[in-house]
NUGU-827031 format. One record per residue (C-alpha): residue in one letter; residue number from 1; y, z, x. Coordinates in Angstrom, 2 decimals, padded with zeros to 5 digits. Example, Ala and Ser with C-alpha at 12.3 -4.5 7.8 and 13.67 -1.06 7.14 Angstrom:
<'A'; 1; <-004.50; 007.80; 012.30>>
<'S'; 2; <-001.06; 007.14; 013.67>>
This chain:
<'M'; 1; <039.08; 218.99; 103.90>>
<'N'; 2; <038.43; 222.08; 101.79>>
<'A'; 3; <040.12; 220.47; 098.79>>
<'K'; 4; <041.48; 222.38; 095.82>>
<'I'; 5; <041.25; 220.88; 092.34>>
<'L'; 6; <042.66; 221.95; 088.96>>
<'V'; 7; <040.86; 220.95; 085.73>>
<'V'; 8; <042.95; 221.11; 082.54>>
<'D'; 9; <041.29; 220.77; 079.12>>
<'D'; 10; <041.50; 222.71; 075.87>>
<'E'; 11; <037.71; 222.38; 075.38>>
<'E'; 12; <036.05; 225.16; 077.36>>
<'A'; 13; <032.68; 223.39; 077.63>>
<'I'; 14; <034.25; 220.33; 079.26>>
<'R'; 15; <036.41; 222.15; 081.77>>
<'T'; 16; <033.67; 224.59; 082.83>>
<'S'; 17; <031.11; 221.80; 083.26>>
<'I'; 18; <033.50; 219.79; 085.41>>
<'Q'; 19; <034.34; 222.93; 087.38>>
<'M'; 20; <030.64; 223.61; 088.00>>
<'I'; 21; <029.98; 220.06; 089.20>>
<'L'; 22; <032.96; 220.09; 091.57>>
<'N'; 23; <032.11; 223.55; 092.91>>
<'E'; 24; <028.60; 222.31; 093.71>>
<'E'; 25; <030.22; 219.54; 095.80>>
<'G'; 26; <032.02; 222.19; 097.84>>
<'Y'; 27; <035.46; 221.92; 096.26>>
<'R'; 28; <037.54; 224.93; 095.20>>
<'T'; 29; <038.15; 224.43; 091.51>>
<'D'; 30; <040.43; 226.25; 089.04>>
<'T'; 31; <040.77; 225.61; 085.31>>
<'A'; 32; <043.51; 225.82; 082.65>>
<'S'; 33; <043.25; 225.48; 078.87>>
<'D'; 34; <046.64; 223.81; 078.28>>
<'G'; 35; <049.64; 222.30; 080.01>>
<'Q'; 36; <051.66; 225.52; 080.13>>
<'E'; 37; <048.86; 227.48; 081.79>>
<'A'; 38; <048.30; 224.58; 084.20>>
<'L'; 39; <051.97; 224.48; 085.24>>
<'D'; 40; <051.95; 228.23; 085.88>>
<'R'; 41; <049.01; 227.72; 088.26>>
<'I'; 42; <050.65; 224.71; 089.92>>
<'K'; 43; <053.78; 226.75; 090.64>>
<'S'; 44; <051.76; 229.31; 092.59>>
<'E'; 45; <049.00; 227.13; 094.10>>
<'D'; 46; <048.83; 223.81; 095.92>>
<'Y'; 47; <046.27; 221.41; 094.39>>
<'D'; 48; <045.08; 218.20; 096.01>>
<'I'; 49; <043.93; 216.78; 092.67>>
<'I'; 50; <044.78; 217.67; 089.06>>
<'I'; 51; <042.39; 216.39; 086.37>>
<'S'; 52; <043.89; 216.74; 082.89>>
<'D'; 53; <042.96; 215.88; 079.33>>
<'I'; 54; <045.59; 213.82; 077.56>>
<'K'; 55; <045.41; 215.55; 074.14>>
<'M'; 56; <046.06; 219.29; 074.32>>
<'P'; 57; <048.07; 221.96; 072.46>>
<'K'; 58; <051.52; 222.97; 073.77>>
<'W'; 59; <052.01; 220.23; 076.39>>
<'D'; 60; <049.86; 217.13; 076.44>>
<'G'; 61; <048.64; 215.44; 079.62>>
<'I'; 62; <051.59; 213.04; 079.84>>
<'Q'; 63; <054.11; 215.90; 079.59>>
<'L'; 64; <052.20; 217.83; 082.25>>
<'L'; 65; <052.15; 214.72; 084.47>>
<'E'; 66; <055.94; 214.46; 084.27>>
<'K'; 67; <056.37; 218.10; 085.28>>
<'V'; 68; <053.82; 217.84; 088.09>>
<'S'; 69; <055.85; 215.01; 089.65>>
<'H'; 70; <058.62; 217.57; 090.21>>
<'F'; 71; <056.70; 220.76; 091.02>>
<'S'; 72; <053.80; 219.25; 092.96>>
<'P'; 73; <054.77; 215.73; 094.10>>
<'E'; 74; <051.91; 215.42; 096.61>>
<'S'; 75; <049.13; 216.19; 094.10>>
<'F'; 76; <047.00; 213.31; 092.78>>
<'F'; 77; <046.90; 213.32; 088.97>>
<'I'; 78; <043.91; 212.00; 086.98>>
<'I'; 79; <044.03; 211.58; 083.20>>
<'M'; 80; <041.02; 212.14; 080.88>>
<'T'; 81; <041.00; 210.78; 077.35>>
<'A'; 82; <038.52; 210.57; 074.53>>
<'Y'; 83; <040.78; 208.03; 072.90>>
<'A'; 84; <039.59; 204.85; 074.60>>
<'S'; 85; <043.01; 203.22; 074.42>>
<'I'; 86; <043.82; 201.18; 077.46>>
<'D'; 87; <047.52; 201.46; 076.51>>
<'T'; 88; <047.36; 205.23; 076.91>>
<'A'; 89; <045.74; 204.92; 080.32>>
<'I'; 90; <048.26; 202.29; 081.48>>
<'G'; 91; <051.12; 204.46; 080.26>>
<'A'; 92; <049.79; 207.37; 082.33>>
<'L'; 93; <049.42; 205.16; 085.41>>
<'R'; 94; <052.99; 203.93; 085.03>>
<'K'; 95; <054.22; 207.52; 084.96>>
<'G'; 96; <052.46; 208.34; 088.21>>
<'A'; 97; <048.80; 209.08; 087.44>>
<'I'; 98; <046.46; 207.90; 090.19>>
<'D'; 99; <043.44; 207.16; 087.97>>
<'Y'; 100; <041.87; 207.87; 084.57>>
<'F'; 101; <038.51; 208.68; 082.96>>
<'I'; 102; <037.25; 207.89; 079.49>>
<'K'; 103; <035.29; 210.73; 077.86>>
<'P'; 104; <032.43; 211.52; 077.92>>
<'I'; 105; <032.76; 211.87; 081.70>>
<'E'; 106; <030.14; 210.30; 083.95>>
<'F'; 107; <029.77; 212.99; 086.61>>
<'D'; 108; <028.55; 210.59; 089.31>>
<'D'; 109; <031.65; 208.48; 088.71>>
<'L'; 110; <033.84; 211.61; 088.82>>
<'I'; 111; <032.38; 212.77; 092.14>>
<'M'; 112; <032.72; 209.31; 093.68>>
<'K'; 113; <036.38; 208.92; 092.63>>
<'V'; 114; <037.32; 212.42; 093.75>>
<'K'; 115; <035.71; 211.83; 097.16>>
<'R'; 116; <037.47; 208.49; 097.54>>
<'L'; 117; <040.87; 209.99; 096.66>>
<'L'; 118; <040.42; 212.89; 099.07>>
<'D'; 119; <039.39; 210.52; 101.86>>
<'Y'; 120; <042.55; 208.55; 101.20>>
<'K'; 121; <044.66; 211.74; 101.10>>
<'R'; 122; <043.20; 212.90; 104.41>>
<'A'; 123; <043.99; 209.58; 106.11>>
<'A'; 124; <047.46; 209.56; 104.57>>
<'S'; 125; <048.31; 213.08; 105.74>>
<'E'; 126; <047.23; 212.23; 109.28>>
<'N'; 127; <049.32; 209.07; 109.45>>
<'I'; 128; <052.00; 209.28; 106.77>>
<'T'; 129; <054.89; 208.28; 109.00>>
<'L'; 130; <053.07; 205.24; 110.33>>
<'R'; 131; <052.26; 204.09; 106.80>>
<'Q'; 132; <055.88; 204.50; 105.79>>
<'R'; 133; <057.05; 202.47; 108.76>>
<'I'; 134; <054.56; 199.70; 108.00>>
<'S'; 135; <055.81; 199.51; 104.41>>
<'A'; 136; <059.48; 199.50; 105.49>>
<'P'; 137; <061.30; 196.23; 106.20>>
<'V'; 138; <060.31; 194.70; 109.55>>
<'G'; 139; <062.45; 195.96; 112.43>>
<'F'; 140; <063.89; 198.93; 110.52>>
<'E'; 141; <061.22; 201.35; 111.71>>
<'N'; 142; <063.70; 204.10; 112.60>>
<'I'; 143; <065.32; 204.11; 109.16>>
<'I'; 144; <063.19; 206.19; 106.81>>
<'G'; 145; <063.50; 205.72; 103.04>>
<'K'; 146; <062.01; 204.15; 099.95>>
<'S'; 147; <064.74; 204.92; 097.39>>
<'K'; 148; <066.60; 202.15; 095.56>>
<'S'; 149; <069.80; 202.93; 097.44>>
<'M'; 150; <068.05; 202.58; 100.81>>
<'H'; 151; <066.33; 199.34; 099.75>>
<'K'; 152; <069.82; 198.02; 099.00>>
<'V'; 153; <070.84; 198.97; 102.55>>
<'F'; 154; <067.73; 197.25; 103.97>>
<'N'; 155; <068.58; 194.07; 102.05>>
<'L'; 156; <072.17; 194.06; 103.34>>
<'I'; 157; <070.95; 194.53; 106.92>>
<'R'; 158; <068.48; 191.68; 106.50>>
<'Q'; 159; <071.19; 189.35; 105.18>>
<'V'; 160; <073.97; 190.17; 107.65>>
<'A'; 161; <071.91; 190.63; 110.84>>
<'P'; 162; <071.37; 186.91; 111.66>>
<'T'; 163; <075.11; 186.20; 111.42>>
<'N'; 164; <077.92; 186.94; 113.88>>
<'S'; 165; <080.08; 188.56; 111.21>>
<'N'; 166; <081.74; 191.91; 111.82>>
<'V'; 167; <080.30; 194.82; 109.83>>
<'L'; 168; <081.83; 198.12; 108.69>>
<'I'; 169; <079.34; 200.93; 108.05>>
<'S'; 170; <080.69; 203.82; 106.00>>
<'G'; 171; <079.05; 207.10; 105.11>>
<'K'; 172; <079.17; 210.84; 105.63>>
<'S'; 173; <078.09; 212.44; 108.89>>
<'G'; 174; <074.33; 212.52; 109.21>>
<'T'; 175; <073.62; 209.43; 107.11>>
<'G'; 176; <072.38; 207.33; 110.05>>
<'K'; 177; <075.24; 204.91; 110.72>>
<'E'; 178; <074.21; 204.23; 114.32>>
<'L'; 179; <070.61; 203.59; 113.26>>
<'V'; 180; <071.85; 200.94; 110.82>>
<'A'; 181; <074.04; 199.39; 113.53>>
<'K'; 182; <071.03; 199.20; 115.86>>
<'A'; 183; <068.90; 197.65; 113.11>>
<'I'; 184; <071.54; 194.93; 112.65>>
<'H'; 185; <071.69; 194.26; 116.39>>
<'Y'; 186; <067.94; 194.18; 116.99>>
<'N'; 187; <067.42; 191.82; 114.04>>
<'S'; 188; <070.12; 189.42; 115.27>>
<'K'; 189; <070.19; 186.56; 117.77>>
<'R'; 190; <071.83; 189.02; 120.19>>
<'K'; 191; <068.82; 191.35; 120.29>>
<'N'; 192; <068.04; 190.50; 123.93>>
<'D'; 193; <071.59; 191.43; 124.99>>
<'I'; 194; <073.22; 194.84; 125.14>>
<'F'; 195; <073.89; 197.21; 122.22>>
<'L'; 196; <076.80; 199.33; 123.41>>
<'P'; 197; <077.99; 202.34; 121.35>>
<'I'; 198; <081.32; 204.11; 121.85>>
<'N'; 199; <082.67; 207.05; 119.84>>
<'C'; 200; <086.38; 206.38; 119.31>>
<'G'; 201; <087.00; 210.01; 118.36>>
<'A'; 202; <085.34; 211.49; 121.43>>
<'I'; 203; <087.60; 209.88; 124.08>>
<'S'; 204; <091.15; 211.02; 124.66>>
<'E'; 205; <093.96; 208.73; 123.55>>
<'N'; 206; <095.06; 208.28; 127.18>>
<'L'; 207; <091.67; 206.96; 128.29>>
<'I'; 208; <090.31; 204.96; 125.37>>
<'E'; 209; <092.32; 201.80; 126.12>>
<'S'; 210; <090.93; 201.77; 129.65>>
<'E'; 211; <087.40; 202.41; 128.32>>
<'L'; 212; <087.58; 199.52; 125.86>>
<'F'; 213; <089.50; 196.95; 127.89>>
<'G'; 214; <089.19; 198.11; 131.50>>
<'H'; 215; <091.98; 198.41; 134.05>>
<'K'; 216; <093.16; 197.01; 137.36>>
<'K'; 217; <093.26; 199.07; 140.53>>
<'G'; 218; <096.55; 200.99; 140.81>>
<'S'; 219; <097.57; 200.31; 137.20>>
<'F'; 220; <098.06; 204.05; 136.59>>
<'T'; 221; <097.67; 207.35; 138.43>>
<'G'; 222; <093.99; 207.86; 139.20>>
<'A'; 223; <093.07; 204.15; 138.88>>
<'T'; 224; <091.68; 204.01; 142.40>>
<'E'; 225; <089.41; 201.07; 141.66>>
<'E'; 226; <089.06; 198.27; 139.14>>
<'K'; 227; <087.13; 199.07; 135.94>>
<'T'; 228; <085.39; 196.63; 133.61>>
<'G'; 229; <086.07; 197.45; 129.95>>
<'L'; 230; <083.32; 197.92; 127.38>>
<'F'; 231; <084.49; 194.80; 125.51>>
<'K'; 232; <083.48; 192.76; 128.55>>
<'V'; 233; <080.33; 194.80; 129.25>>
<'A'; 234; <079.19; 193.99; 125.68>>
<'D'; 235; <079.78; 190.24; 126.18>>
<'G'; 236; <077.00; 188.38; 124.35>>
<'G'; 237; <075.78; 191.58; 122.70>>
<'T'; 238; <077.06; 194.10; 120.15>>
<'L'; 239; <079.84; 196.67; 120.55>>
<'F'; 240; <079.43; 199.58; 118.14>>
<'L'; 241; <082.74; 201.35; 117.49>>
<'D'; 242; <081.79; 204.67; 115.91>>
<'E'; 243; <084.45; 206.76; 114.10>>
<'I'; 244; <086.82; 203.79; 114.07>>
<'G'; 245; <089.17; 205.75; 111.79>>
<'D'; 246; <090.13; 207.92; 114.79>>
<'L'; 247; <091.36; 204.98; 116.88>>
<'P'; 248; <095.05; 205.50; 117.79>>
<'L'; 249; <097.42; 203.29; 115.82>>
<'A'; 250; <098.96; 201.77; 118.96>>
<'L'; 251; <095.55; 200.65; 120.17>>
<'Q'; 252; <094.62; 199.11; 116.81>>
<'V'; 253; <096.99; 196.18; 117.52>>
<'K'; 254; <095.23; 195.36; 120.79>>
<'L'; 255; <091.80; 195.70; 119.15>>
<'L'; 256; <092.83; 193.31; 116.37>>
<'R'; 257; <093.98; 190.68; 118.89>>
<'A'; 258; <090.81; 191.06; 120.95>>
<'I'; 259; <088.67; 190.49; 117.84>>
<'E'; 260; <090.73; 187.52; 116.65>>
<'D'; 261; <091.23; 185.79; 120.02>>
<'K'; 262; <087.95; 186.89; 121.69>>
<'Q'; 263; <089.98; 187.77; 124.77>>
<'F'; 264; <092.10; 190.68; 125.99>>
<'L'; 265; <094.26; 191.95; 128.83>>
<'P'; 266; <092.91; 194.85; 130.93>>
<'V'; 267; <095.38; 197.69; 131.53>>
<'G'; 268; <097.71; 196.49; 134.28>>
<'G'; 269; <096.24; 192.98; 134.18>>
<'T'; 270; <098.00; 189.62; 133.91>>
<'V'; 271; <095.01; 187.35; 133.20>>
<'H'; 272; <093.16; 187.41; 129.88>>
<'V'; 273; <089.45; 188.23; 129.97>>
<'K'; 274; <087.22; 186.33; 127.55>>
<'T'; 275; <084.41; 188.06; 125.66>>
<'D'; 276; <081.92; 187.25; 122.92>>
<'A'; 277; <080.98; 190.70; 121.62>>
<'R'; 278; <079.99; 191.22; 118.00>>
<'I'; 279; <081.82; 194.19; 116.47>>
<'I'; 280; <080.09; 196.74; 114.26>>
<'A'; 281; <082.35; 199.63; 113.28>>
<'A'; 282; <081.49; 202.86; 111.50>>
<'T'; 283; <083.46; 205.63; 109.83>>
<'N'; 284; <082.99; 208.79; 107.80>>
<'Q'; 285; <086.55; 208.49; 106.52>>
<'N'; 286; <088.06; 206.43; 103.72>>
<'I'; 287; <090.02; 204.10; 105.98>>
<'F'; 288; <091.08; 201.93; 103.04>>
<'E'; 289; <093.11; 204.93; 101.84>>
<'K'; 290; <094.46; 205.32; 105.39>>
<'T'; 291; <095.82; 201.75; 105.20>>
<'K'; 292; <097.98; 202.87; 102.25>>
<'T'; 293; <099.54; 205.68; 104.29>>
<'G'; 294; <100.03; 203.51; 107.37>>
<'E'; 295; <097.51; 205.47; 109.47>>
<'F'; 296; <095.25; 202.43; 109.81>>
<'R'; 297; <096.31; 198.80; 110.05>>
<'E'; 298; <095.44; 196.84; 106.94>>
<'D'; 299; <094.90; 193.58; 108.86>>
<'L'; 300; <092.46; 195.33; 111.22>>
<'Y'; 301; <090.64; 196.91; 108.27>>
<'Y'; 302; <089.97; 193.52; 106.70>>
<'R'; 303; <089.02; 191.98; 110.04>>
<'L'; 304; <086.41; 194.70; 110.58>>
<'N'; 305; <085.28; 194.80; 106.96>>
<'V'; 306; <083.81; 191.31; 106.61>>
<'V'; 307; <080.68; 193.02; 105.27>>
<'E'; 308; <080.63; 196.71; 104.32>>
<'I'; 309; <077.45; 198.74; 104.19>>
<'K'; 310; <077.90; 202.05; 102.39>>
<'L'; 311; <075.22; 204.58; 103.29>>
<'P'; 312; <074.18; 207.06; 100.59>>
<'S'; 313; <074.19; 210.75; 101.42>>
<'L'; 314; <070.88; 212.60; 101.39>>
<'N'; 315; <071.93; 214.24; 098.11>>
<'E'; 316; <072.15; 210.75; 096.59>>
<'R'; 317; <068.60; 209.83; 097.63>>
<'K'; 318; <066.61; 213.02; 097.27>>
<'E'; 319; <063.44; 211.08; 096.48>>
<'D'; 320; <063.36; 210.26; 100.22>>
<'I'; 321; <063.18; 213.94; 101.22>>
<'P'; 322; <059.33; 214.24; 101.19>>
<'I'; 323; <059.04; 211.15; 103.42>>
<'L'; 324; <061.71; 212.40; 105.82>>
<'V'; 325; <060.13; 215.86; 105.90>>
<'N'; 326; <056.73; 214.44; 106.88>>
<'H'; 327; <058.37; 212.21; 109.49>>
<'F'; 328; <060.14; 215.17; 111.11>>
<'I'; 329; <057.05; 217.40; 110.93>>
<'E'; 330; <055.04; 214.78; 112.80>>
<'K'; 331; <057.85; 214.29; 115.31>>
<'F'; 332; <058.29; 217.98; 116.16>>
<'C'; 333; <054.57; 218.78; 116.11>>
<'Y'; 334; <054.11; 216.06; 118.72>>
<'E'; 335; <057.04; 217.26; 120.82>>
<'M'; 336; <055.91; 220.91; 120.69>>
<'G'; 337; <052.22; 220.15; 121.24>>
<'K'; 338; <051.23; 221.59; 117.88>>
<'P'; 339; <048.50; 220.22; 115.60>>
<'N'; 340; <049.76; 218.26; 112.60>>
<'L'; 341; <051.11; 220.71; 110.03>>
<'R'; 342; <051.51; 220.12; 106.32>>
<'I'; 343; <054.12; 221.56; 103.97>>
<'D'; 344; <053.35; 223.31; 100.68>>
<'N'; 345; <054.82; 222.21; 097.36>>
<'K'; 346; <056.98; 225.31; 096.89>>
<'T'; 347; <058.74; 224.61; 100.19>>
<'I'; 348; <059.24; 220.95; 099.22>>
<'R'; 349; <060.82; 222.08; 095.93>>
<'I'; 350; <063.26; 224.32; 097.83>>
<'L'; 351; <064.24; 221.40; 100.07>>
<'M'; 352; <064.58; 219.06; 097.08>>
<'N'; 353; <066.94; 221.51; 095.33>>
<'H'; 354; <069.18; 222.20; 098.35>>
<'N'; 355; <072.68; 220.69; 098.63>>
<'W'; 356; <072.43; 218.85; 101.96>>
<'R'; 357; <075.99; 218.95; 103.24>>
<'G'; 358; <074.80; 218.10; 106.75>>
<'G'; 359; <072.70; 215.17; 105.53>>
<'V'; 360; <069.58; 214.02; 107.36>>
<'R'; 361; <070.65; 215.87; 110.54>>
<'E'; 362; <070.65; 219.18; 108.67>>
<'L'; 363; <067.21; 218.42; 107.22>>
<'E'; 364; <065.93; 217.54; 110.69>>
<'N'; 365; <067.19; 220.86; 112.07>>
<'V'; 366; <065.61; 222.76; 109.17>>
<'I'; 367; <062.23; 221.15; 109.81>>
<'E'; 368; <062.45; 221.71; 113.57>>
<'R'; 369; <063.00; 225.42; 112.92>>
<'A'; 370; <060.16; 225.51; 110.37>>
<'V'; 371; <057.73; 223.93; 112.85>>
<'I'; 372; <058.74; 226.47; 115.49>>
<'F'; 373; <058.05; 229.44; 113.22>>
<'A'; 374; <054.95; 228.11; 111.42>>
<'T'; 375; <052.01; 230.27; 112.54>>
<'G'; 376; <049.26; 228.64; 110.47>>
<'M'; 377; <048.58; 225.06; 109.48>>
<'V'; 378; <050.99; 225.07; 106.52>>
<'I'; 379; <054.80; 225.28; 106.48>>
<'S'; 380; <055.80; 227.75; 103.77>>
<'P'; 381; <059.12; 229.15; 102.49>>
<'D'; 382; <058.78; 232.01; 105.01>>
<'N'; 383; <059.38; 229.45; 107.79>>
<'L'; 384; <062.72; 228.28; 106.34>>
<'A'; 385; <066.16; 229.60; 107.22>>
<'D'; 386; <067.35; 232.51; 105.08>>
<'Y'; 387; <070.18; 230.54; 103.48>>
<'L'; 388; <067.68; 228.12; 101.94>>
<'I'; 389; <065.56; 230.91; 100.47>>
<'C'; 390; <068.51; 232.84; 099.05>>
<'E'; 391; <069.96; 229.87; 097.16>>
<'T'; 392; <066.79; 228.80; 095.35>>
<'N'; 393; <067.00; 229.76; 091.69>>
<'E'; 394; <063.50; 228.83; 090.61>>
<'N'; 395; <062.26; 231.04; 087.75>>
<'L'; 396; <065.58; 232.91; 087.60>>
<'Y'; 397; <066.57; 231.79; 084.11>>
<'P'; 398; <066.64; 234.59; 081.49>>
<'E'; 399; <063.64; 234.92; 079.17>>
<'I'; 400; <065.76; 234.75; 075.99>>
<'L'; 401; <066.02; 231.07; 075.09>>
<'K'; 402; <069.69; 231.18; 074.12>>
<'D'; 403; <070.66; 232.82; 077.44>>
<'A'; 404; <068.42; 230.42; 079.41>>
<'V'; 405; <070.10; 227.40; 077.77>>
<'K'; 406; <073.54; 228.78; 078.68>>
<'A'; 407; <072.46; 229.38; 082.27>>
<'F'; 408; <071.16; 225.83; 082.55>>
<'E'; 409; <074.30; 224.37; 080.96>>
<'K'; 410; <076.50; 226.27; 083.40>>
<'E'; 411; <074.47; 225.13; 086.41>>
<'H'; 412; <074.38; 221.51; 085.21>>
<'I'; 413; <078.12; 221.33; 084.49>>
<'I'; 414; <078.99; 222.86; 087.90>>
<'K'; 415; <076.76; 220.33; 089.69>>
<'T'; 416; <078.29; 217.44; 087.73>>
<'V'; 417; <081.87; 218.59; 088.35>>
<'K'; 418; <081.14; 218.77; 092.08>>
<'K'; 419; <079.42; 215.37; 092.03>>
<'Y'; 420; <082.58; 213.76; 090.64>>
<'N'; 421; <084.86; 215.67; 093.05>>
<'Y'; 422; <086.31; 217.89; 090.30>>
<'D'; 423; <087.53; 214.87; 088.30>>
<'K'; 424; <087.27; 216.24; 084.75>>
<'D'; 425; <087.63; 212.84; 083.06>>
<'A'; 426; <084.76; 211.38; 085.09>>
<'T'; 427; <082.70; 214.54; 084.53>>
<'A'; 428; <083.20; 214.43; 080.76>>
<'K'; 429; <082.17; 210.75; 080.66>>
<'A'; 430; <079.06; 211.48; 082.74>>
<'L'; 431; <078.11; 214.35; 080.41>>
<'N'; 432; <078.88; 212.13; 077.37>>
<'I'; 433; <081.28; 214.68; 075.85>>
<'G'; 434; <085.01; 214.70; 075.20>>
<'L'; 435; <087.45; 216.10; 077.77>>
<'S'; 436; <088.52; 218.90; 075.40>>
<'S'; 437; <084.82; 219.75; 074.84>>
<'L'; 438; <084.30; 219.97; 078.60>>
<'Y'; 439; <087.22; 222.39; 079.03>>
<'R'; 440; <085.97; 224.45; 076.07>>
<'K'; 441; <082.47; 224.60; 077.57>>
<'M'; 442; <083.81; 225.57; 080.98>>
<'E'; 443; <085.85; 228.38; 079.46>>
<'E'; 444; <082.90; 229.55; 077.35>>
<'L'; 445; <080.57; 229.57; 080.39>>
<'D'; 446; <083.18; 231.17; 082.67>>
<'I'; 447; <083.43; 228.12; 084.97>>
<'P'; 448; <086.77; 227.80; 086.83>>
<'T'; 449; <088.68; 224.70; 085.74>>
<'K'; 450; <090.06; 224.19; 089.26>>
<'S'; 451; <088.14; 223.54; 092.49>>
<'F'; 452; <085.72; 226.32; 093.32>>
<'D'; 453; <083.66; 227.23; 096.35>>
<'D'; 454; <080.09; 226.09; 096.72>>
């Protein structure tokens, strides 16, 4: 690995001596005299390791560390301090630093630690997906995530899986509802029996009853032979009813009885068929609201919703994006017969700032395209779709501070209004300002007070 290292220190003698030692070891080494200069370099270059003094003019090492976590999340950060306070070092480690040195620097110790970190980084880059899967809860290897919201999902799966209780999984398209359903099944006592998915919205209303419950020969035009319904096929296993909110109202009554009685009548049949299928349902709709309008039976809703697992959208767990990106890069490199690629920090920042309407599926498609068009060993912004490049606003704030603050305020208020679905009361509370102040700000910043396009 031809590693690149940035040394940040306001004392020229220290930074140049460290640079000389690292260059002699074969590393490419840049220097910066303060945090601002360092950040400017980090925005334009990818560094494997950043070694920074803790006491500097402009920004100190801790402030730089906090900014690096956003602009260069894959860089290892090492703190240097002449102030031999263990509290300072511990504080830096808690904020994300990988290690620290006490000045004066022992160069042999520096070289050894740098080599060890780079060896670790090399192994990690070659096997990042495997490491993530090992660290994930057992049996959930296809669900990628380390965010708090995903850990909550993992805990719910772990608790509900061993039971026979019905589960309702809710979440937007692309959040991985079927993956969660499979994780529940394969961590249950039914794991050796069938997991049978059916999309309730993909089958016509005329056929779905026959699909679920089967039919007898001659029961309707075209029924030339007897058909076993999926409820019976899933006997002893799990029946996954995806997009349950699209199930016709007339069929909801029969589904409710089948769940309650564990038996049903096939179309045209006169003898009940017994079944022991566990039901996991999923929806991207708010079916509780549909019960209020009569579009979905309330008794069926509560029968399905013994345990509800709400899946966060990708926008609600953006800290998982780097892990997902690496997972998809490895997947598509393998499928396309390409060597393992890596992604630069600027491209990661673009992906972190994007509004992922299509969720994980959209991200997967973006990475598949990037792998296709990557010509070197690194995925860069040039390999992304045009719409991702055009929307990034990095470094587009005006130079004049007053104008820059206004631009940031406008962007932040718009994002918050969208987050709370244009509910001004909720937005004002989130921003910790009064409702009248929010309307005044929106008028001042030329933000429409009604719904506006993304």
